[in-house]
Steps between C-alpha positions, in 0.01 A plus 500: 500500500265708703222334697229676295657373184524150634130509593410639163688215323393223735242341267738524206786359688272216626419415138861509392584266789252255364704435185729208556732619217573828680753517790472790747870571563422791728178678595316609183783387269434187292724302276407265218760233404763681701447839335334816630137484388318766698569753768326822620598866544329778686475819295340835558223389267440169676636149497653358182585142409798423296424167323676302234256410227543368149605833360743585779469685825177686541413766761139475606306697764349279769345751746146401434315162489427549135874552424600203707243282315640612166854414619388159621335437163818579312707279738260208462522538123883513524531192718248302293703583189823394665346176620355425148843571343668269756247216417566549130876483547467187712283334227763589238777344711298184550421482130865538410593220741231276354642540156858472607609859414778635705664176591801327353428146384765244413793713587825304473822581684 
């Protein structure tokens, strides 16, 4: 990545580094739960982010502060949705355990 691009993305990268759920596996490449989540490309039209959102991989321009803010908004929404889904699944597992679902009771050999 060129120095100019790195400087342009510095605020965005700083914000991404603030998410504990994202792992920066190499400069400007982040994984979520071991999978590629977001990385960046330099194009003739500017810098583009490839980000994995609910509907699949999305290519978003990030050359301006407005574009970067929009990307962060979508990422925050995606991460919040994943976190809420994780909490719901955890509650369901606990509920099943409480009611004895999923375990074998009185098994004789």
